[in-house]
C-alpha positions in Angstrom: -141.2 -105.9 33.1 -141.5 -102.2 32.4 -137.8 -101.1 34.1 -136.8 -104.0 31.9 -137.9 -103.0 28.7 -135.9 -99.3 30.0 -133.1 -101.8 31.2 -132.8 -102.7 27.6 -133.3 -99.1 25.7 -131.1 -97.4 27.9 -128.6 -100.4 26.7 -129.3 -99.7 23.5 -128.0 -96.0 24.0 -125.2 -96.8 25.6 -124.4 -99.0 23.1 -124.8 -96.2 20.2 -123.1 -93.6 22.5 -120.4 -96.3 22.8 -120.5 -96.6 19.4 -120.2 -92.5 18.4 -117.1 -92.7 20.9 -115.1 -95.2 18.8 -115.9 -93.8 15.4 -114.8 -90.4 16.9 -111.6 -92.3 18.5 -111.0 -93.9 15.1 -111.7 -90.5 13.3 -109.3 -88.9 15.9 -106.6 -91.8 15.2 -107.0 -91.3 11.3 -106.4 -87.2 11.8 -103.3 -87.6 14.2 -101.5 -90.5 11.8 -102.3 -87.8 8.2 -101.2 -85.3 11.1 -97.9 -87.2 11.9 -97.5 -88.1 8.0 -97.0 -84.9 7.5 -95.0 -83.7 9.6 -92.8 -86.6 8.8 -92.9 -84.9 5.3 -92.3 -81.7 6.4 -89.3 -83.2 8.2 -88.3 -85.1 5.1 -88.7 -82.5 2.7 -86.3 -79.8 5.7 -83.3 -82.8 5.3 -83.7 -82.8 1.8 -83.9 -79.2 1.2 -80.7 -79.2 4.0 -78.6 -82.3 2.1 -79.6 -80.5 -0.8 -77.9 -77.4 -0.3 -74.6 -79.1 1.1 -74.3 -80.9 -1.7 -74.7 -77.3 -3.5 -72.1 -76.2 -1.1 -70.1 -79.2 -2.1 -70.2 -78.4 -5.8 -69.3 -75.1 -5.5 -66.5 -76.1 -3.9 -65.1 -78.8 -6.9 -66.1 -75.7 -8.7 -64.1 -73.8 -7.3 -61.1 -75.8 -6.9 -61.6 -76.8 -10.3 -61.2 -73.1 -12.2 -58.1 -72.4 -9.6 -56.7 -75.5 -11.0 -57.3 -74.2 -14.5 -55.9 -70.8 -13.5 -53.0 -72.2 -12.8 -51.9 -74.8 -14.8 -52.6 -72.3 -18.1 -50.1 -71.3 -20.2 -51.0 -67.8 -20.0 -50.2 -65.1 -17.5 -53.4 -64.8 -15.3 -53.9 -61.8 -13.4 -57.4 -60.4 -10.8 -57.3 -57.4 -9.8 -60.4 -55.4 -7.6 -61.4 -52.0 -8.3 -59.4 -50.4 -6.7 -55.9 -51.9 -9.0 -54.7 -54.8 -6.2 -54.3 -57.9 -7.5 -56.4 -61.0 -6.1 -55.6 -63.9 -8.6 -51.8 -64.3 -9.6 -52.0 -68.0 -11.4 -48.3 -69.9 -11.5 -47.8 -68.4 -15.3 -47.7 -65.0 -13.5 -45.2 -66.3 -11.1 -42.5 -68.0 -13.2 -42.9 -64.7 -15.7 -42.1 -62.0 -12.7 -40.2 -63.7 -10.1 -43.4 -63.0 -7.5 -44.6 -65.5 -5.3 -48.5 -65.8 -5.3 -48.3 -64.7 -1.7 -46.2 -61.9 -2.3 -48.2 -60.5 -5.0 -52.1 -60.7 -3.5 -52.9 -57.9 -2.1 -50.3 -56.1 -4.2 -51.3 -52.9 -6.0 -50.3 -54.1 -9.5 -50.1 -50.4 -11.0 -47.4 -49.8 -8.5 -45.6 -52.6 -8.9 -45.4 -53.9 -11.9 -45.8 -50.9 -14.3 -42.6 -49.1 -15.3 -41.8 -46.1 -14.5 -42.5 -44.4 -17.7 -45.6 -45.6 -18.8 -46.9 -45.8 -14.9 -49.7 -42.0 -15.8 -50.7 -43.1 -19.0 -51.9 -46.4 -17.3 -53.1 -45.4 -14.3 -54.8 -42.4 -16.0 -56.7 -45.3 -17.9 -57.4 -47.1 -15.0 -58.7 -44.3 -13.1 -61.3 -43.3 -16.5 -62.5 -46.9 -15.8 -63.1 -46.8 -11.8 -64.9 -43.9 -12.5 -67.4 -45.8 -14.9 -65.9 -45.0 -18.1 -66.8 -48.3 -20.5 -63.5 -50.6 -21.2 -62.6 -50.0 -24.7 -58.5 -51.5 -25.0 -59.6 -55.2 -24.8 -56.6 -56.4 -25.9 -53.2 -54.6 -26.2 -49.3 -54.8 -25.7 -47.9 -53.2 -23.0 -44.5 -53.6 -21.0 -43.5 -55.3 -17.0 -41.1 -55.2 -14.9 -40.3 -58.5 -12.9 -39.0 -58.7 -9.8 -36.1 -58.8 -11.2 -35.8 -55.5 -12.7 -36.0 -57.0 -15.6 -38.7 -56.0 -18.6 -41.3 -58.7 -20.2 -43.3 -57.5 -22.4 -46.8 -58.9 -22.1 -50.2 -59.5 -24.5 -53.0 -58.9 -23.1 -56.7 -59.7 -23.1 -58.8 -58.1 -20.6 -62.4 -58.3 -19.3 -64.5 -57.3 -16.6 -64.7 -58.7 -13.4 -68.9 -59.4 -12.4 -71.2 -60.7 -9.6 -74.6 -60.8 -9.4 -74.2 -58.2 -11.9 -71.6 -55.8 -10.0 -68.7 -55.2 -11.8 -65.9 -56.5 -9.3 -62.7 -55.7 -11.0 -60.6 -56.8 -13.9 -59.4 -60.4 -15.1 -56.6 -60.3 -17.7 -55.0 -62.8 -19.8 -51.4 -62.2 -20.7 -48.8 -63.9 -22.8 -44.9 -63.1 -22.9 -44.2 -61.7 -26.7 -40.5 -60.6 -25.1 -38.6 -62.5 -27.7 -40.6 -61.4 -30.6 -40.3 -58.7 -29.5 -37.1 -58.3 -29.3 -37.0 -59.9 -33.0 -38.7 -57.3 -34.2 -36.2 -55.1 -32.9 -33.1 -56.7 -34.3 -35.3 -57.2 -37.3 -36.1 -53.3 -37.4 -32.2 -52.7 -36.7 -31.0 -55.0 -39.1 -33.7 -53.1 -41.7 -32.3 -49.5 -40.9 -28.5 -51.0 -41.2 -30.1 -52.7 -44.4 -31.2 -49.0 -46.0 -28.1 -47.2 -44.9 -26.6 -49.1 -46.6 -28.5 -49.5 -49.8 -28.9 -46.2 -49.9 -25.3 -44.7 -49.6 -24.8 -46.9 -52.6 -24.8 -44.6 -56.1 -25.8 -48.0 -58.0 -29.5 -48.6 -58.3 -31.1 -51.1 -56.5 -35.3 -51.4 -56.3 -37.8 -54.0 -55.5 -41.1 -54.9 -57.7 -43.4 -57.7 -57.3 -44.1 -59.6 -60.7 -46.4 -56.5 -62.8 -43.6 -54.7 -62.9 -45.3 -52.4 -59.1 -42.4 -50.5 -56.9 -42.3 -52.0 -53.7 -39.0 -50.2 -52.3 -36.0 -48.3 -53.9 -33.5 -46.5 -52.5 -32.2 -43.0 -52.4 -30.0 -43.2 -55.6 -33.0 -44.5 -57.9 -35.2 -41.8 -56.0 -33.1 -39.3 -57.3 -33.1 -40.7 -60.9 -36.7 -40.8 -61.0 -37.1 -37.2 -59.1 -39.1 -38.4 -57.2 -40.0 -38.8 -53.4 -40.3 -42.3 -51.7 -43.8 -42.0 -51.5 -44.8 -40.8 -54.2 -42.7 -43.7 -56.1 -43.5 -47.1 -54.4 -46.8 -48.1 -56.3 -45.6 -46.6 -59.2 -44.8 -49.3 -62.3 -41.2 -49.5 -62.4 -42.0 -49.4 -67.0 -43.8 -46.7 -66.3 -40.3 -44.3 -66.7 -38.8 -46.1 -69.5 -40.2 -45.3 -73.2 -42.0 -47.6 -74.3 -39.2 -49.3 -76.8 -37.2 -49.7 -73.6 -39.7 -50.9 -71.4 -41.2 -53.5 -73.4 -37.6 -54.8 -73.7 -36.8 -55.0 -69.8 -39.8 -56.9 -69.5 -39.4 -59.6 -71.6 -36.1 -59.9 -69.9 -37.7 -60.1 -66.4 -40.2 -62.1 -67.3 -38.0 -65.0 -68.4 -36.5 -64.5 -65.0 -40.2 -64.8 -63.4 -41.2 -67.8 -65.5 -37.7 -69.8 -65.3 -36.8 -68.2 -61.7 -32.9 -68.0 -62.7 -30.9 -64.4 -62.4 -30.2 -62.3 -65.8 -27.9 -59.7 -66.6 -27.5 -57.3 -69.4 -26.4 -53.9 -70.3 -27.8 -50.6 -71.6 -27.4 -47.3 -72.1 -30.1 -44.5 -71.3 -30.0 -41.0 -72.0 -26.0 -41.3 -72.3 -25.4 -42.9 -68.9 -24.9 -46.5 -69.1 -26.1 -49.4 -67.2 -24.4 -53.0 -66.2 -28.3 -54.2 -64.5 -28.7 -57.6 -63.0 -32.2 -59.2 -62.2 -32.9 -61.6 -59.0 -36.2 -63.8 -58.7 -37.0 -64.2 -55.2 -38.8 -66.9 -53.7 -41.8 -67.1 -51.9 -41.8 -70.3 -49.3 -43.7 -72.2 -51.5 -41.1 -71.9 -54.2 -43.0 -68.9 -56.4 -40.6 -66.0 -57.6 -43.3 -63.4 -56.4 -40.9 -60.8 -56.3 -37.7 -58.9 -58.7 -34.4 -57.6 -57.1 -33.2 -55.3 -60.0 -29.7 -54.2 -59.0 -28.4 -51.5 -61.9 -24.7 -50.4 -61.4 -23.4 -47.8 -63.4 -20.6 -48.4 -65.8 -20.3 -45.1 -67.7 -16.8 -44.7 -67.1 -16.0 -48.6 -67.9 -17.1 -48.2 -71.1 -15.7 -44.7 -72.2 -12.5 -45.8 -71.4 -13.1 -49.0 -73.7 -14.0 -46.5 -75.9 -10.8 -45.3 -75.6 -9.3 -48.4 -75.6 -10.3 -49.4 -79.2 -9.8 -46.1 -80.3 -6.0 -46.8 -79.1 -6.6 -49.7 -80.5 -5.3 -51.5 -77.5 -6.8 -55.1 -77.8 -5.5 -58.1 -78.5 -5.2 -58.6 -82.3 -5.5 -62.8 -81.8 -7.8 -63.6 -79.2 -10.2 -60.4 -79.0 -8.5 -59.5 -75.0 -7.2 -56.4 -74.0 -3.6 -56.4 -74.8 -1.0 -56.1 -71.9 -1.1 -51.8 -72.3 -5.1 -51.9 -72.9 -4.9 -54.5 -69.4 -2.8 -52.3 -67.7 -4.3 -49.0 -68.5 -8.3 -50.7 -67.6 -7.3 -52.0 -64.4 -5.8 -49.0 -63.0 -8.9 -47.2 -63.6 -11.0 -50.5 -61.9 -8.7 -50.1 -59.1 -9.3 -46.5 -58.4 -13.3 -47.1 -58.8 -13.2 -49.7 -56.5 -10.4 -47.7 -53.5 -13.2 -45.0 -54.2 -16.3 -47.3 -53.2 -14.6 -49.5 -51.3 -15.0 -52.5 -53.4 -13.1 -55.4 -52.9 -11.4 -57.3 -56.6 -9.8 -60.4 -57.3 -7.3 -60.3 -59.3 -5.9 -63.7 -61.4 -3.1 -64.8 -63.6 -3.5 -67.6 -65.6 -1.0 -69.2 -67.9 -1.5 -71.9 -70.9 0.5 -75.3 -69.8 2.7 -76.4 -72.2 2.4 -74.0 -74.4 6.3 -74.7 -75.9 5.4 -77.8 -76.2 2.2 -76.9 -78.3 4.3 -75.1 -80.7 7.2 -77.6 -81.0 5.0 -80.8 -81.7 2.1 -78.9 -83.6 3.4 -76.3 -84.9 2.9 -72.1 -84.7 -0.5 -73.0 -86.5 -1.7 -74.9 -83.6 -0.5 -73.0 -80.7 -2.1 -69.8 -82.0 -5.3 -72.2 -81.6 -4.6 -73.2 -78.4 -4.4 -69.3 -77.1 -7.5 -68.6 -79.4 -9.3 -71.5 -77.1 -8.2 -70.8 -73.9 -9.5 -67.0 -74.5 -12.9 -68.1 -74.9 -12.4 -70.3 -71.8 -11.7 -67.6 -70.1 -14.3 -65.3 -71.7 -17.5 -67.8 -70.8 -15.8 -68.0 -67.1 -15.9 -64.5 -66.4 -18.5 -62.0 -66.3 -18.5 -58.9 -69.3 -18.1 -56.5 -66.2 -14.6 -58.0 -65.7 -12.0 -57.1 -66.9 -9.6 -59.3 -69.0 -6.0 -59.6 -70.8 -3.7 -61.5 -72.8 -0.8 -59.5 -71.2 2.1 -62.3 -72.5 2.6 -64.6 -75.2 1.1 -67.8 -73.4 -0.1 -65.5 -70.5 -3.9 -64.1 -69.6 -4.9 -61.8 -66.6 -8.2 -61.0 -65.1 -9.6 -58.1 -63.0 -12.7 -58.9 -61.1 -14.6 -57.2 -58.9 -15.0 -59.6 -55.5 -19.0 -60.6 -55.4 -20.5 -63.7 -53.6 -20.8 -64.9 -57.0 -17.2 -65.3 -57.9 -15.6 -66.4 -54.7 -11.6 -67.9 -55.4 -13.9 -71.3 -55.0 -16.7 -70.5 -56.9 -13.8 -69.3 -60.0 -12.0 -72.1 -59.5 -14.7 -74.9 -60.3 -16.6 -72.8 -62.6 -13.0 -72.7 -65.0 -12.4 -76.2 -64.7 -15.3 -77.2 -65.7 -15.2 -74.9 -68.9 -12.1 -76.5 -69.5 -13.8 -79.4 -69.3 -16.6 -78.4 -71.9 -13.7 -77.4 -73.7 -12.1 -80.3 -74.1 -14.4 -82.9 -75.0 -15.7 -81.0 -77.7 -12.6 -80.1 -79.4 -10.5 -82.5 -81.8 -7.0 -81.9 -80.9 -4.2 -84.7 -79.5 -3.7 -82.7 -76.5 -5.9 -81.0 -74.2 -5.9 -77.4 -72.7 -5.1 -76.7 -68.8 -4.3 -73.3 -67.8 -2.6 -73.4 -64.1 -4.3 -69.8 -62.0 -2.7 -67.5 -59.1 -5.0 -65.6 -57.2 -5.3 -62.8 -54.8 -7.5 -60.0 -53.2 -7.2 -56.6 -53.2 -8.7 -54.9 -50.1 -9.7 -51.6 -50.4 -9.4 -50.9 -46.9 -5.0 -51.9 -47.3 -4.8 -50.7 -51.3 -1.6 -51.6 -53.2 -0.7 -50.7 -56.8 -1.8 -52.8 -59.5 2.1 -53.8 -60.2 2.1 -55.1 -56.6 -0.9 -57.0 -57.5 -0.3 -58.2 -60.7 3.4 -59.4 -59.0 1.1 -61.6 -56.2 -0.9 -63.2 -58.7 2.0 -64.1 -60.9 3.8 -65.6 -57.8 1.0 -67.5 -56.6 0.7 -68.1 -60.5 4.0 -70.1 -60.6 3.5 -72.1 -57.6 0.7 -74.5 -59.3 2.7 -74.6 -62.3 5.2 -75.9 -60.4 2.8 -78.2 -58.4 1.8 -79.4 -61.5 4.7 -80.0 -62.7 6.3 -82.1 -60.1 3.3 -84.3 -59.9 4.1 -85.6 -63.4 
């Protein structure tokens, strides 16, 4: 009985031990499972990290490709230099402008290849200062470069330092080719110099004012008249150099030219000197008058001759024009001035058509009326500064300064227009008609007054014959 009980107890003990063993086994299995899961997670993390790293490398590669594409498609010249001045970046625009390929440029020293010799010492000194730690101050500037063909191109640069992990690795520069602009600026400067030389060479006064009368520019003749230097005169008010009464009268004329936008002209006398003044409004791109150019010619000699002519009674009593002697005297003086000052002149002959028919049909009184009206048309057609004379019964002669505002075509058109206006206005049984001949006086190949008049007279009779043949 005891043996049986002992066996039962042993069995129970063995069973308990077996349960413990199973429990330990289950525990070990669980621990192994957890360890395996940990290892799996670590492996997954490792693989994810590797994948993320590869993706980052790919993203970086794509960014680099994109950046290179941006650099190469830029219209601006992009050049990157290392700290020694060697070229590390050279885009397509740089190739097009310089004529060097990227392969030819990369690795070359920028200053030795592209900087003109006369600029090299200055530019290299600036770069050396930067190499030694001086802050990069010239962020934007213009400078010339040499192309592969040895030509000079002007580039407007904008520069910045290249950095990697807060370490300066070089300079990157963005350049725009401004060669054409520079050439245009140089041409403009040369043109301005030429214009300035021409204006300073003339004995006539030329100056530019704004709408308030402030002097913006003036020539040497005006400077001498004022007794000041150019710098002293610019910025002054032009009206301050006149008496209050004269300044007020001039301002009225100039203000009207500004308001109307039309040129104005008047003669005046100051301190015994006579001037023929011309006012020309200058417009901005919106059509607003913003400046006024004033051109004043000294006509004292002509005025003195006019006084002498009046004293000699050299005027035609019927028309109020100069008679033949008066015209010849004044025209001779005009040609002398034109020859001395190298000024072109126009000699015009005019003949009143059908004068004999008017006298025979309507009487000499009506003939005189026709001559007076013809003289009025000529006065309206020509400027006050031009010389107009009645040199024969129905013949007139005019001597005019050759200017852009009085070419042969403009003069002919103006004369015909004024004739049409008079014919519409008058109460007559006939129309006024003038045959004209125009010849040009060239101061470089001067001729006598008689020769000039003969040329104009011949051309006038050619027109008269042409009219008669067409009737």
